[in-house]
N, C-alpha and C positions, 0 to 999 in steps of 0.2 A: 177345260178343270172338267174335271168329273166333280161334282156334289156328293158332299154326306152326308144324309143328316146322323149321328146320334141317337140314340135311346139306348135308358138305362134309369134306373132310381136310384139307385145308388152313385149316388158322388162321382167318388171316388172311381170307380168304374170310368163310369160317362168321362173320368178330366181322364184316365188315360188312352179310353180310345181313341178322344177328340187329339190331347196331345198327337200322337202318333198318329193319327189320317196325317196331321196336316204335317210332317215330315216329308209324307213321303208323295217325291213330284210328284206332278199331273191329277191333282187330291187337294180339295177343301173341304171344311167343316162350312155348312149353310146353318145346320142351328141343331141344337141338344134338345128336345128332349126326356119328361123322369117321367111319364103316363103313355099310357095305348092315348087317348083323347089329344093327350100335350101333341107326339108324333102326329094322330091327325089330323090336326090342320094345321102343323108345319109342312106337310110333302105338300096341301093345297099350297099354303104359304111359297114351300119354298122351288115346290118340284124337284125333289133331289133323284138324280140317276143312282142313285146304291146309301142304303141304310142296313146299320148296321144295330142291329131291332133286341134286344134279353128280349130275352123266354116267359120272367119272371114284372107281371107291371100291378102297381097297388090298385089298381079296375079293371084290367081284362089284359089278360095274357099276349103274346107277340103273335099267336097264330090266329087270335083272335082280326089283329089290327091290318097281318097280312090277307086275310083272308077280303077283310073288309077294302079296304087298297083295292084287292082283282076286283070282286064285285064292282066295285065303283067309275074300273077302265085303268088305274094307276100306272104307268108302267116303272115302277124301281126292279129294282136283282138284290 
């Protein structure tokens, strides 16, 4: 089972992504984050293997989130 974190500040978009992932065999959503900070905390808590990451978040960009995760050595795709 592949653990997925959905990161999007738009509730409806996040819900669409969550529902889609839940329907795909072999994948499950372990969390939904609405901000970059929530995403970073959720990665440390749930250790997902995949992140569906929005580029525009209210507190930082998705690229900032990705750079922070890479610098911390988090192995997510």
